[in-house]
C-alpha positions, 0 to 999 in steps of 0.5 A: 500500500502506498503512503497516502493509502494508509491515511484513507481510513480513520486513525487516532491522532495525537490529540486522542480523537479518531479522525479522517485526516485531510491530505495536503498533496504538496507543501514546502519546507526549507528542504523541499516539498512533502505530502502532509496530513492534517488533523481536522480536530487539532489542526496538527500537520504531519509529514508522511514521507520523511521526518521534517522539523517543520511538521509533526512526526508521523512515527507518533501516529504509528505508535498509537495506530498499530500496523500503520507503518511496517518496521521497514517503512518507519526506518526509511521514514526516519533515515530520510529525515531533514536536519534539526 
């Protein structure tokens, strides 16, 4: 399943609500552009392609939503992160 497909179903956000995240196809940071999701409740933004200090860490969502990312997908997400 591609990354975007993982967020089509309702998931628990870090604000503890179960929501349907809104997808933002392209948003830029200082290092490039990303696919980002936004919680409609708390408005937090999460970068889903790699760790970026401009957005929330999707690994926090993976911790509270079992099976969201595989171990390999999570390692890839973290290894392609931007500098802090």
